[in-house]
mmCIF file of the N, C-alpha and C atoms, coordinates in Angstrom:
data_MODEL
# 
_entry.id   MODEL 
# 
loop_
_atom_site.group_PDB 
_atom_site.id 
_atom_site.type_symbol 
_atom_site.label_atom_id 
_atom_site.label_alt_id 
_atom_site.label_comp_id 
_atom_site.label_asym_id 
_atom_site.label_entity_id 
_atom_site.label_seq_id 
_atom_site.pdbx_PDB_ins_code 
_atom_site.Cartn_x 
_atom_site.Cartn_y 
_atom_site.Cartn_z 
_atom_site.occupancy 
_atom_site.B_iso_or_equiv 
_atom_site.pdbx_formal_charge 
_atom_site.auth_seq_id 
_atom_site.auth_comp_id 
_atom_site.auth_asym_id 
_atom_site.auth_atom_id 
_atom_site.pdbx_PDB_model_num 
ATOM 1   N N  . UNK A 1 1  ? 4.405  32.885  21.361  1.00 0.00 ? 1  UNK A N  1 
ATOM 2   C CA . UNK A 1 1  ? 5.292  31.949  20.606  1.00 0.00 ? 1  UNK A CA 1 
ATOM 3   C C  . UNK A 1 1  ? 4.588  31.673  19.271  1.00 0.00 ? 1  UNK A C  1 
ATOM 4   N N  . UNK A 1 2  ? 5.291  32.079  18.187  1.00 0.00 ? 2  UNK A N  1 
ATOM 5   C CA . UNK A 1 2  ? 4.640  32.045  16.970  1.00 0.00 ? 2  UNK A CA 1 
ATOM 6   C C  . UNK A 1 2  ? 4.558  30.542  16.393  1.00 0.00 ? 2  UNK A C  1 
ATOM 7   N N  . UNK A 1 3  ? 5.410  29.571  16.895  1.00 0.00 ? 3  UNK A N  1 
ATOM 8   C CA . UNK A 1 3  ? 5.299  28.264  16.384  1.00 0.00 ? 3  UNK A CA 1 
ATOM 9   C C  . UNK A 1 3  ? 3.925  27.425  16.871  1.00 0.00 ? 3  UNK A C  1 
ATOM 10  N N  . UNK A 1 4  ? 3.325  28.108  17.881  1.00 0.00 ? 4  UNK A N  1 
ATOM 11  C CA . UNK A 1 4  ? 2.177  27.440  18.290  1.00 0.00 ? 4  UNK A CA 1 
ATOM 12  C C  . UNK A 1 4  ? 0.831  27.905  17.579  1.00 0.00 ? 4  UNK A C  1 
ATOM 13  N N  . UNK A 1 5  ? 1.066  28.865  16.668  1.00 0.00 ? 5  UNK A N  1 
ATOM 14  C CA . UNK A 1 5  ? -0.010 29.283  15.874  1.00 0.00 ? 5  UNK A CA 1 
ATOM 15  C C  . UNK A 1 5  ? -0.335 28.417  14.791  1.00 0.00 ? 5  UNK A C  1 
ATOM 16  N N  . UNK A 1 6  ? -1.417 27.670  14.753  1.00 0.00 ? 6  UNK A N  1 
ATOM 17  C CA . UNK A 1 6  ? -1.595 26.694  13.672  1.00 0.00 ? 6  UNK A CA 1 
ATOM 18  C C  . UNK A 1 6  ? -2.106 27.253  12.403  1.00 0.00 ? 6  UNK A C  1 
ATOM 19  N N  . UNK A 1 7  ? -2.478 28.450  12.437  1.00 0.00 ? 7  UNK A N  1 
ATOM 20  C CA . UNK A 1 7  ? -3.055 29.132  11.184  1.00 0.00 ? 7  UNK A CA 1 
ATOM 21  C C  . UNK A 1 7  ? -2.130 28.944  9.970   1.00 0.00 ? 7  UNK A C  1 
ATOM 22  N N  . UNK A 1 8  ? -0.958 29.376  9.857   1.00 0.00 ? 8  UNK A N  1 
ATOM 23  C CA . UNK A 1 8  ? -0.448 29.315  8.461   1.00 0.00 ? 8  UNK A CA 1 
ATOM 24  C C  . UNK A 1 8  ? 0.221  27.688  8.225   1.00 0.00 ? 8  UNK A C  1 
ATOM 25  N N  . UNK A 1 9  ? 0.391  26.973  9.270   1.00 0.00 ? 9  UNK A N  1 
ATOM 26  C CA . UNK A 1 9  ? 1.009  25.552  9.111   1.00 0.00 ? 9  UNK A CA 1 
ATOM 27  C C  . UNK A 1 9  ? -0.032 24.761  8.679   1.00 0.00 ? 9  UNK A C  1 
ATOM 28  N N  . UNK A 1 10 ? -1.386 24.738  9.142   1.00 0.00 ? 10 UNK A N  1 
ATOM 29  C CA . UNK A 1 10 ? -2.392 24.021  8.799   1.00 0.00 ? 10 UNK A CA 1 
ATOM 30  C C  . UNK A 1 10 ? -2.809 24.208  7.351   1.00 0.00 ? 10 UNK A C  1 
ATOM 31  N N  . UNK A 1 11 ? -2.741 25.492  6.884   1.00 0.00 ? 11 UNK A N  1 
ATOM 32  C CA . UNK A 1 11 ? -3.062 25.741  5.393   1.00 0.00 ? 11 UNK A CA 1 
ATOM 33  C C  . UNK A 1 11 ? -1.885 25.024  4.687   1.00 0.00 ? 11 UNK A C  1 
ATOM 34  N N  . UNK A 1 12 ? -0.678 25.258  4.976   1.00 0.00 ? 12 UNK A N  1 
ATOM 35  C CA . UNK A 1 12 ? 0.464  24.595  4.113   1.00 0.00 ? 12 UNK A CA 1 
ATOM 36  C C  . UNK A 1 12 ? 0.225  23.123  4.163   1.00 0.00 ? 12 UNK A C  1 
ATOM 37  N N  . UNK A 1 13 ? 0.030  22.594  5.285   1.00 0.00 ? 13 UNK A N  1 
ATOM 38  C CA . UNK A 1 13 ? -0.201 21.092  5.221   1.00 0.00 ? 13 UNK A CA 1 
ATOM 39  C C  . UNK A 1 13 ? -1.572 20.641  4.430   1.00 0.00 ? 13 UNK A C  1 
ATOM 40  N N  . UNK A 1 14 ? -2.619 21.381  4.429   1.00 0.00 ? 14 UNK A N  1 
ATOM 41  C CA . UNK A 1 14 ? -3.668 21.150  3.714   1.00 0.00 ? 14 UNK A CA 1 
ATOM 42  C C  . UNK A 1 14 ? -3.559 21.242  2.151   1.00 0.00 ? 14 UNK A C  1 
ATOM 43  N N  . UNK A 1 15 ? -2.723 22.265  1.815   1.00 0.00 ? 15 UNK A N  1 
ATOM 44  C CA . UNK A 1 15 ? -2.367 22.495  0.381   1.00 0.00 ? 15 UNK A CA 1 
ATOM 45  C C  . UNK A 1 15 ? -1.586 21.443  -0.093  1.00 0.00 ? 15 UNK A C  1 
ATOM 46  N N  . UNK A 1 16 ? -0.509 20.994  0.627   1.00 0.00 ? 16 UNK A N  1 
ATOM 47  C CA . UNK A 1 16 ? 0.377  20.039  0.309   1.00 0.00 ? 16 UNK A CA 1 
ATOM 48  C C  . UNK A 1 16 ? -0.321 18.593  0.018   1.00 0.00 ? 16 UNK A C  1 
ATOM 49  N N  . UNK A 1 17 ? -1.236 18.258  1.067   1.00 0.00 ? 17 UNK A N  1 
ATOM 50  C CA . UNK A 1 17 ? -1.994 17.070  0.965   1.00 0.00 ? 17 UNK A CA 1 
ATOM 51  C C  . UNK A 1 17 ? -3.007 17.049  -0.276  1.00 0.00 ? 17 UNK A C  1 
ATOM 52  N N  . UNK A 1 18 ? -3.527 18.059  -0.516  1.00 0.00 ? 18 UNK A N  1 
ATOM 53  C CA . UNK A 1 18 ? -4.334 18.235  -1.691  1.00 0.00 ? 18 UNK A CA 1 
ATOM 54  C C  . UNK A 1 18 ? -3.688 18.201  -2.987  1.00 0.00 ? 18 UNK A C  1 
ATOM 55  N N  . UNK A 1 19 ? -2.402 18.875  -2.986  1.00 0.00 ? 19 UNK A N  1 
ATOM 56  C CA . UNK A 1 19 ? -1.639 18.612  -4.283  1.00 0.00 ? 19 UNK A CA 1 
ATOM 57  C C  . UNK A 1 19 ? -1.222 17.275  -4.517  1.00 0.00 ? 19 UNK A C  1 
ATOM 58  N N  . UNK A 1 20 ? -0.719 16.550  -3.438  1.00 0.00 ? 20 UNK A N  1 
ATOM 59  C CA . UNK A 1 20 ? -0.301 15.223  -3.467  1.00 0.00 ? 20 UNK A CA 1 
ATOM 60  C C  . UNK A 1 20 ? -1.443 14.337  -4.041  1.00 0.00 ? 20 UNK A C  1 
ATOM 61  N N  . UNK A 1 21 ? -2.431 14.263  -3.343  1.00 0.00 ? 21 UNK A N  1 
ATOM 62  C CA . UNK A 1 21 ? -3.654 13.473  -3.627  1.00 0.00 ? 21 UNK A CA 1 
ATOM 63  C C  . UNK A 1 21 ? -4.412 13.738  -4.903  1.00 0.00 ? 21 UNK A C  1 
ATOM 64  N N  . UNK A 1 22 ? -4.514 14.877  -5.416  1.00 0.00 ? 22 UNK A N  1 
ATOM 65  C CA . UNK A 1 22 ? -5.210 15.188  -6.474  1.00 0.00 ? 22 UNK A CA 1 
ATOM 66  C C  . UNK A 1 22 ? -4.466 15.346  -7.857  1.00 0.00 ? 22 UNK A C  1 
ATOM 67  N N  . UNK A 1 23 ? -3.155 15.622  -7.694  1.00 0.00 ? 23 UNK A N  1 
ATOM 68  C CA . UNK A 1 23 ? -2.439 15.870  -8.893  1.00 0.00 ? 23 UNK A CA 1 
ATOM 69  C C  . UNK A 1 23 ? -1.307 14.767  -9.037  1.00 0.00 ? 23 UNK A C  1 
ATOM 70  N N  . UNK A 1 24 ? -0.471 14.667  -8.138  1.00 0.00 ? 24 UNK A N  1 
ATOM 71  C CA . UNK A 1 24 ? 0.665  13.845  -8.177  1.00 0.00 ? 24 UNK A CA 1 
ATOM 72  C C  . UNK A 1 24 ? 0.362  12.336  -8.072  1.00 0.00 ? 24 UNK A C  1 
ATOM 73  N N  . UNK A 1 25 ? -0.443 11.918  -7.139  1.00 0.00 ? 25 UNK A N  1 
ATOM 74  C CA . UNK A 1 25 ? -1.008 10.498  -7.122  1.00 0.00 ? 25 UNK A CA 1 
ATOM 75  C C  . UNK A 1 25 ? -1.637 9.882   -8.449  1.00 0.00 ? 25 UNK A C  1 
ATOM 76  N N  . UNK A 1 26 ? -2.666 10.663  -9.137  1.00 0.00 ? 26 UNK A N  1 
ATOM 77  C CA . UNK A 1 26 ? -3.107 10.050  -10.405 1.00 0.00 ? 26 UNK A CA 1 
ATOM 78  C C  . UNK A 1 26 ? -1.991 9.863   -11.504 1.00 0.00 ? 26 UNK A C  1 
ATOM 79  N N  . UNK A 1 27 ? -1.161 10.893  -11.490 1.00 0.00 ? 27 UNK A N  1 
ATOM 80  C CA . UNK A 1 27 ? -0.034 10.819  -12.537 1.00 0.00 ? 27 UNK A CA 1 
ATOM 81  C C  . UNK A 1 27 ? 0.875  9.456   -12.267 1.00 0.00 ? 27 UNK A C  1 
ATOM 82  N N  . UNK A 1 28 ? 1.280  9.267   -11.048 1.00 0.00 ? 28 UNK A N  1 
ATOM 83  C CA . UNK A 1 28 ? 2.034  8.266   -10.876 1.00 0.00 ? 28 UNK A CA 1 
ATOM 84  C C  . UNK A 1 28 ? 1.404  6.884   -10.895 1.00 0.00 ? 28 UNK A C  1 
ATOM 85  N N  . UNK A 1 29 ? 0.106  6.812   -10.693 1.00 0.00 ? 29 UNK A N  1 
ATOM 86  C CA . UNK A 1 29 ? -0.683 5.504   -10.718 1.00 0.00 ? 29 UNK A CA 1 
ATOM 87  C C  . UNK A 1 29 ? -0.893 5.347   -12.274 1.00 0.00 ? 29 UNK A C  1 
ATOM 88  N N  . UNK A 1 30 ? -0.952 6.190   -13.095 1.00 0.00 ? 30 UNK A N  1 
ATOM 89  C CA . UNK A 1 30 ? -1.184 5.995   -14.524 1.00 0.00 ? 30 UNK A CA 1 
ATOM 90  C C  . UNK A 1 30 ? -0.009 5.191   -15.172 1.00 0.00 ? 30 UNK A C  1 
ATOM 91  N N  . UNK A 1 31 ? 1.243  5.257   -14.516 1.00 0.00 ? 31 UNK A N  1 
ATOM 92  C CA . UNK A 1 31 ? 2.178  4.415   -15.189 1.00 0.00 ? 31 UNK A CA 1 
ATOM 93  C C  . UNK A 1 31 ? 1.945  2.931   -15.186 1.00 0.00 ? 31 UNK A C  1 
ATOM 94  N N  . UNK A 1 32 ? 2.350  2.222   -16.095 1.00 0.00 ? 32 UNK A N  1 
ATOM 95  C CA . UNK A 1 32 ? 2.482  0.822   -16.392 1.00 0.00 ? 32 UNK A CA 1 
ATOM 96  C C  . UNK A 1 32 ? 3.703  0.286   -15.849 1.00 0.00 ? 32 UNK A C  1 
ATOM 97  N N  . UNK A 1 33 ? 3.836  -0.876  -15.288 1.00 0.00 ? 33 UNK A N  1 
ATOM 98  C CA . UNK A 1 33 ? 5.092  -1.388  -14.990 1.00 0.00 ? 33 UNK A CA 1 
ATOM 99  C C  . UNK A 1 33 ? 5.735  -1.983  -16.345 1.00 0.00 ? 33 UNK A C  1 
ATOM 100 N N  . UNK A 1 34 ? 7.079  -1.933  -16.337 1.00 0.00 ? 34 UNK A N  1 
ATOM 101 C CA . UNK A 1 34 ? 7.627  -2.209  -17.707 1.00 0.00 ? 34 UNK A CA 1 
ATOM 102 C C  . UNK A 1 34 ? 7.767  -3.922  -17.751 1.00 0.00 ? 34 UNK A C  1 
ATOM 103 N N  . UNK A 1 35 ? 7.759  -4.532  -16.478 1.00 0.00 ? 35 UNK A N  1 
ATOM 104 C CA . UNK A 1 35 ? 7.878  -6.002  -16.569 1.00 0.00 ? 35 UNK A CA 1 
ATOM 105 C C  . UNK A 1 35 ? 6.444  -6.488  -16.023 1.00 0.00 ? 35 UNK A C  1 
ATOM 106 N N  . UNK A 1 36 ? 5.558  -6.932  -16.832 1.00 0.00 ? 36 UNK A N  1 
ATOM 107 C CA . UNK A 1 36 ? 4.347  -7.472  -16.160 1.00 0.00 ? 36 UNK A CA 1 
ATOM 108 C C  . UNK A 1 36 ? 4.469  -8.593  -15.149 1.00 0.00 ? 36 UNK A C  1 
ATOM 109 N N  . UNK A 1 37 ? 3.669  -8.797  -14.436 1.00 0.00 ? 37 UNK A N  1 
ATOM 110 C CA . UNK A 1 37 ? 3.971  -9.839  -13.376 1.00 0.00 ? 37 UNK A CA 1 
ATOM 111 C C  . UNK A 1 37 ? 3.277  -11.088 -14.004 1.00 0.00 ? 37 UNK A C  1 
ATOM 112 N N  . UNK A 1 38 ? 3.960  -12.256 -13.977 1.00 0.00 ? 38 UNK A N  1 
ATOM 113 C CA . UNK A 1 38 ? 3.362  -13.391 -14.423 1.00 0.00 ? 38 UNK A CA 1 
ATOM 114 C C  . UNK A 1 38 ? 3.250  -14.414 -13.139 1.00 0.00 ? 38 UNK A C  1 
ATOM 115 N N  . UNK A 1 39 ? 2.294  -15.101 -13.230 1.00 0.00 ? 39 UNK A N  1 
ATOM 116 C CA . UNK A 1 39 ? 2.035  -16.115 -12.136 1.00 0.00 ? 39 UNK A CA 1 
ATOM 117 C C  . UNK A 1 39 ? 2.937  -17.312 -12.337 1.00 0.00 ? 39 UNK A C  1 
ATOM 118 N N  . UNK A 1 40 ? 3.534  -17.804 -11.312 1.00 0.00 ? 40 UNK A N  1 
ATOM 119 C CA . UNK A 1 40 ? 4.397  -18.920 -11.449 1.00 0.00 ? 40 UNK A CA 1 
ATOM 120 C C  . UNK A 1 40 ? 3.630  -20.013 -11.229 1.00 0.00 ? 40 UNK A C  1 
ATOM 121 N N  . UNK A 1 41 ? 3.871  -21.218 -11.985 1.00 0.00 ? 41 UNK A N  1 
ATOM 122 C CA . UNK A 1 41 ? 3.263  -22.469 -11.662 1.00 0.00 ? 41 UNK A CA 1 
ATOM 123 C C  . UNK A 1 41 ? 3.432  -22.914 -10.226 1.00 0.00 ? 41 UNK A C  1 
ATOM 124 N N  . UNK A 1 42 ? 2.286  -23.412 -9.738  1.00 0.00 ? 42 UNK A N  1 
ATOM 125 C CA . UNK A 1 42 ? 2.461  -24.060 -8.364  1.00 0.00 ? 42 UNK A CA 1 
ATOM 126 C C  . UNK A 1 42 ? 3.062  -25.427 -8.359  1.00 0.00 ? 42 UNK A C  1 
ATOM 127 N N  . UNK A 1 43 ? 4.014  -25.558 -7.607  1.00 0.00 ? 43 UNK A N  1 
ATOM 128 C CA . UNK A 1 43 ? 4.697  -26.898 -7.531  1.00 0.00 ? 43 UNK A CA 1 
ATOM 129 C C  . UNK A 1 43 ? 4.546  -27.387 -6.093  1.00 0.00 ? 43 UNK A C  1 
ATOM 130 N N  . UNK A 1 44 ? 4.327  -28.514 -5.861  1.00 0.00 ? 44 UNK A N  1 
ATOM 131 C CA . UNK A 1 44 ? 4.296  -29.250 -4.705  1.00 0.00 ? 44 UNK A CA 1 
ATOM 132 C C  . UNK A 1 44 ? 5.637  -29.602 -4.191  1.00 0.00 ? 44 UNK A C  1 
ATOM 133 N N  . UNK A 1 45 ? 6.145  -29.161 -3.077  1.00 0.00 ? 45 UNK A N  1 
ATOM 134 C CA . UNK A 1 45 ? 7.408  -29.563 -2.671  1.00 0.00 ? 45 UNK A CA 1 
ATOM 135 C C  . UNK A 1 45 ? 7.226  -30.429 -1.429  1.00 0.00 ? 45 UNK A C  1 
ATOM 136 N N  . UNK A 1 46 ? 8.057  -31.488 -1.326  1.00 0.00 ? 46 UNK A N  1 
ATOM 137 C CA . UNK A 1 46 ? 7.894  -32.404 -0.351  1.00 0.00 ? 46 UNK A CA 1 
ATOM 138 C C  . UNK A 1 46 ? 9.301  -32.234 0.560   1.00 0.00 ? 46 UNK A C  1 
ATOM 139 N N  . UNK A 1 47 ? 8.935  -32.114 1.905   1.00 0.00 ? 47 UNK A N  1 
ATOM 140 C CA . UNK A 1 47 ? 10.137 -31.956 2.800   1.00 0.00 ? 47 UNK A CA 1 
ATOM 141 C C  . UNK A 1 47 ? 10.534 -33.246 3.574   1.00 0.00 ? 47 UNK A C  1 
ATOM 142 N N  . UNK A 1 48 ? 11.649 -33.505 3.926   1.00 0.00 ? 48 UNK A N  1 
ATOM 143 C CA . UNK A 1 48 ? 12.185 -34.645 4.652   1.00 0.00 ? 48 UNK A CA 1 
ATOM 144 C C  . UNK A 1 48 ? 12.477 -34.255 6.003   1.00 0.00 ? 48 UNK A C  1 
ATOM 145 N N  . UNK A 1 49 ? 12.075 -35.016 7.037   1.00 0.00 ? 49 UNK A N  1 
ATOM 146 C CA . UNK A 1 49 ? 12.443 -34.598 8.284   1.00 0.00 ? 49 UNK A CA 1 
ATOM 147 C C  . UNK A 1 49 ? 13.892 -34.837 8.559   1.00 0.00 ? 49 UNK A C  1 
ATOM 148 N N  . UNK A 1 50 ? 14.404 -34.019 9.524   1.00 0.00 ? 50 UNK A N  1 
ATOM 149 C CA . UNK A 1 50 ? 15.856 -34.029 9.788   1.00 0.00 ? 50 UNK A CA 1 
ATOM 150 C C  . UNK A 1 50 ? 16.147 -35.251 10.727  1.00 0.00 ? 50 UNK A C  1 
ATOM 151 N N  . UNK A 1 51 ? 17.120 -35.992 10.357  1.00 0.00 ? 51 UNK A N  1 
ATOM 152 C CA . UNK A 1 51 ? 17.419 -37.224 11.137  1.00 0.00 ? 51 UNK A CA 1 
ATOM 153 C C  . UNK A 1 51 ? 18.686 -36.677 12.269  1.00 0.00 ? 51 UNK A C  1 
ATOM 154 N N  . UNK A 1 52 ? 18.296 -36.794 13.355  1.00 0.00 ? 52 UNK A N  1 
ATOM 155 C CA . UNK A 1 52 ? 19.203 -36.347 14.422  1.00 0.00 ? 52 UNK A CA 1 
ATOM 156 C C  . UNK A 1 52 ? 20.193 -37.614 14.792  1.00 0.00 ? 52 UNK A C  1 
ATOM 157 N N  . UNK A 1 53 ? 21.446 -37.422 14.798  1.00 0.00 ? 53 UNK A N  1 
ATOM 158 C CA . UNK A 1 53 ? 22.347 -38.481 15.007  1.00 0.00 ? 53 UNK A CA 1 
ATOM 159 C C  . UNK A 1 53 ? 22.212 -39.119 16.357  1.00 0.00 ? 53 UNK A C  1 
ATOM 160 N N  . UNK A 1 54 ? 21.742 -38.458 17.362  1.00 0.00 ? 54 UNK A N  1 
ATOM 161 C CA . UNK A 1 54 ? 21.858 -38.887 18.876  1.00 0.00 ? 54 UNK A CA 1 
ATOM 162 C C  . UNK A 1 54 ? 20.501 -39.569 19.045  1.00 0.00 ? 54 UNK A C  1 
ATOM 163 N N  . UNK A 1 55 ? 19.547 -39.703 18.204  1.00 0.00 ? 55 UNK A N  1 
ATOM 164 C CA . UNK A 1 55 ? 18.253 -40.296 18.547  1.00 0.00 ? 55 UNK A CA 1 
ATOM 165 C C  . UNK A 1 55 ? 18.172 -41.771 18.033  1.00 0.00 ? 55 UNK A C  1 
# 
């Protein structure tokens, strides 16, 4: 059964992984986001407990 022969598929998988990790990934990581992230000021919020009408 030819599909059980790992020889050609392993080579294809290895070349795809190397292409992705060595060529495509550095190119995509070099892009800068268009909207820089700004830290929001921290605000303390107070919560009120719920008052149940039957207690």
